[in-house]
C-alpha positions as CSV (number, residue, x, y, z in Angstrom):
1,M,102.4,131.7,93.8
2,A,105.1,130.6,91.8
3,A,107.1,129.5,94.8
4,G,104.2,127.3,96.0
5,L,103.9,125.6,92.7
6,R,107.5,124.7,92.9
7,A,107.3,123.3,96.4
8,V,104.2,121.3,95.2
9,Q,106.2,119.9,92.2
10,R,109.2,119.1,94.4
11,W,107.4,117.3,97.0
12,G,105.7,115.2,93.9
13,L,102.1,116.2,94.6
14,A,101.5,117.6,91.1
15,A,100.3,115.3,88.5
16,A,103.0,113.6,86.1
17,T,103.7,115.6,82.7
18,P,101.4,114.5,80.3
19,S,104.3,113.1,78.0
20,L,104.8,110.5,80.9
21,A,101.2,109.9,81.7
22,F,100.7,107.8,78.6
23,T,103.7,105.7,78.5
24,R,103.5,102.1,78.4
25,S,104.9,100.2,81.6
26,A,107.8,98.2,81.1
27,F,106.5,95.5,83.4
28,V,103.4,94.8,80.9
29,V,104.8,92.8,78.0
30,G,101.6,91.3,76.5
31,K,98.3,89.8,77.5
32,Q,98.1,87.2,80.0
33,N,97.4,83.5,78.6
34,N,94.7,82.1,81.2
35,A,94.9,78.7,79.5
36,Q,98.6,78.2,80.9
37,P,98.4,79.4,84.7
38,N,101.8,80.3,86.4
39,W,101.8,77.0,88.4
40,L,104.8,78.0,90.2
41,G,103.2,81.2,91.4
42,V,99.8,79.1,92.3
43,G,102.0,76.8,94.3
44,L,104.1,79.5,96.3
45,A,100.8,81.1,97.1
46,F,98.9,78.1,98.3
47,G,102.3,76.8,100.1
48,T,102.6,80.3,101.7
49,S,99.1,80.3,102.9
50,A,99.2,76.8,104.2
51,A,102.5,77.5,106.1
52,L,101.1,80.5,107.9
53,W,98.0,78.8,108.8
54,A,100.0,75.8,110.5
55,L,102.1,78.4,112.3
56,L,99.0,80.0,113.4
57,V,97.2,76.8,114.7
58,K,100.8,76.2,116.4
59,Q,100.9,79.3,118.2
60,H,97.2,79.2,119.3
61,N,97.8,75.8,120.7
62,E,100.9,77.0,122.7
63,D,98.9,79.8,124.0
64,V,95.8,77.7,125.1
65,M,98.5,75.4,127.0
66,E,100.0,78.5,128.6
67,Y,96.7,79.8,129.6
68,E,95.5,76.4,131.1
69,R,99.1,76.1,132.9
70,R,98.5,79.6,134.5
71,K,94.8,79.0,135.5
72,Q,95.9,75.9,137.4
73,V,98.9,77.7,139.0
74,R,96.4,80.6,139.9
75,G,93.9,78.1,141.5
76,H,96.6,76.1,143.4
77,K,96.1,77.2,147.1
78,C,98.7,75.4,148.8
79,T,100.4,76.8,152.2
80,G,103.6,74.5,151.5
81,C,104.5,75.8,148.1
82,S,104.4,79.7,149.1
């Protein structure tokens, strides 16, 4: 039984010790001030979203053009070409 508990603790499956469970995170310094938004973060979020949408639309248009090209090649029944 003791060996099983040691294995569970070694794998990190056991709960943290009570002294560590109530410690304050080093990343939480104070309350957020919603009156002054982080405009850099907002700009990065919207800019990244816009860039990803632009890449998605560009890739979609290229895929549609390739589909149309292959559809025309498939429908081409010329004896001189093959």
